[in-house]
C-alpha positions as CSV (number, residue, x, y, z in Angstrom):
1,X,34.3,-21.7,-11.5
2,X,30.7,-21.6,-11.3
3,X,28.4,-23.6,-13.2
4,X,26.1,-22.1,-16.0
5,X,23.2,-23.0,-13.8
6,X,24.5,-20.9,-10.7
7,X,25.2,-18.1,-12.9
8,X,21.7,-18.2,-14.4
9,X,20.0,-18.3,-11.0
10,X,22.1,-15.5,-9.8
11,X,21.2,-13.3,-12.7
12,X,17.6,-14.1,-12.5
13,X,17.7,-13.2,-8.8
14,X,19.3,-9.8,-9.7
15,X,17.0,-9.0,-12.6
16,X,14.0,-9.8,-10.2
17,X,15.1,-7.5,-7.5
18,X,13.8,-4.2,-8.8
19,X,10.2,-5.9,-9.4
20,X,10.0,-7.2,-5.8
21,X,10.2,-4.1,-4.0
22,X,7.0,-2.3,-4.7
23,X,6.9,0.0,-1.6
24,X,7.3,3.7,-2.5
25,X,7.8,6.0,0.2
26,X,6.4,8.8,-2.1
27,X,3.0,7.0,-2.1
28,X,3.0,7.0,1.8
29,X,4.1,10.4,2.0
30,X,1.2,11.6,0.1
31,X,-1.1,9.6,2.0
32,X,0.1,11.1,5.2
33,X,-0.4,14.6,3.7
34,X,-3.9,13.9,2.6
35,X,-5.0,11.8,5.7
36,X,-2.8,12.2,8.4
37,X,-1.1,15.4,8.7
38,X,-4.2,17.6,9.5
39,X,-6.2,15.0,11.2
40,X,-7.6,16.0,14.7
41,X,-8.2,12.3,15.6
42,X,-5.2,11.6,17.7
43,X,-6.0,8.0,17.7
44,X,-6.0,7.8,13.9
45,X,-2.9,9.6,13.6
46,X,-1.1,7.1,16.0
47,X,-2.6,4.0,14.3
48,X,-1.7,5.3,10.8
49,X,1.9,6.2,11.8
50,X,2.3,3.0,13.7
51,X,0.9,0.9,10.6
52,X,3.4,2.9,8.1
53,X,3.8,0.4,5.2
54,X,0.9,-1.5,6.1
55,X,-1.6,1.0,4.9
56,X,-1.2,-0.7,1.5
57,X,0.7,-3.7,2.3
58,X,0.2,-6.8,4.4
59,X,2.8,-8.9,6.3
60,X,6.3,-8.8,6.1
61,X,7.0,-8.9,2.1
62,X,6.2,-5.7,0.3
63,X,5.1,-7.8,-2.6
64,X,1.9,-8.5,-0.5
65,X,-0.8,-5.9,-1.0
66,X,-3.8,-5.5,1.1
67,X,-7.3,-4.5,-0.6
68,X,-6.3,-0.7,-0.4
69,X,-3.0,-1.4,-1.7
70,X,-4.3,-3.5,-4.5
71,X,-6.6,-0.5,-5.7
72,X,-3.8,2.0,-5.4
73,X,-1.3,-0.5,-7.3
74,X,-4.0,-0.7,-10.3
75,X,-3.6,3.1,-10.8
76,X,0.2,3.7,-9.7
77,X,3.4,2.0,-10.8
78,X,7.0,2.6,-10.2
79,X,7.1,5.1,-13.2
80,X,4.7,7.4,-11.2
81,X,6.8,7.6,-7.9
82,X,7.7,11.0,-8.6
83,X,4.5,12.4,-10.0
84,X,2.7,14.0,-6.9
85,X,-0.3,15.1,-8.8
86,X,-0.8,11.5,-10.3
87,X,-0.4,9.8,-6.8
88,X,-2.8,12.3,-5.2
89,X,-5.4,11.8,-8.0
90,X,-5.1,8.0,-7.5
91,X,-5.3,8.1,-3.6
92,X,-8.5,10.3,-3.8
93,X,-10.0,8.0,-6.5
94,X,-9.3,4.9,-4.5
95,X,-10.9,6.6,-1.4
96,X,-14.4,6.6,-3.0
97,X,-14.1,2.7,-3.8
98,X,-15.9,0.1,-1.6
99,X,-13.4,-1.4,0.8
100,X,-14.8,-4.8,0.0
101,X,-14.1,-5.5,-3.8
102,X,-17.3,-7.6,-4.5
103,X,-19.6,-5.8,-1.9
104,X,-20.7,-2.1,-3.2
105,X,-22.5,-1.7,0.1
106,X,-19.4,-2.0,2.1
107,X,-17.8,1.1,3.4
108,X,-15.6,3.2,1.1
109,X,-11.9,3.3,1.9
110,X,-12.6,7.0,2.9
111,X,-15.4,6.0,5.1
112,X,-13.0,3.6,7.1
113,X,-10.4,6.4,7.2
114,X,-13.1,8.8,8.3
115,X,-13.9,6.3,11.2
116,X,-10.3,6.3,12.4
117,X,-9.5,2.8,10.8
118,X,-6.9,1.8,8.4
119,X,-8.2,1.7,4.7
120,X,-6.9,-2.0,4.0
121,X,-8.2,-3.7,7.4
122,X,-7.4,-4.1,10.9
123,X,-3.7,-3.7,12.1
124,X,-3.9,-7.1,13.8
125,X,-4.7,-8.7,10.6
126,X,-2.3,-6.6,8.4
127,X,0.9,-7.6,10.2
128,X,0.1,-11.1,9.2
129,X,1.2,-12.7,6.2
130,X,-1.7,-13.4,3.7
131,X,-2.7,-17.1,3.6
């Protein structure tokens, strides 16, 4: 027989599971269609394909978003995961934002992509868990 506390902890863990997984393959699929599929920059294609989820996330947990992912997350949520038009519109809107939130003179996310860089930062930093 389990204690009420154990049952409560287990129930809390189960309830929070859907909230913890915030990575949606559909968002990445649309990112690939927009920015990778027709690119002639082989180095960019290789980098973006290697980064996969790190286009929006940082570190091992999908709960950690990089600056690009934070902006995408502001416009899209779980209910949008099948709405291709909304996903594409959000990705295009975020592309025009400065890559450093408090610096309007920083390159836009689209500028970074055009330079063959990941929109949310350098891969070497994105693989690390945020502090």
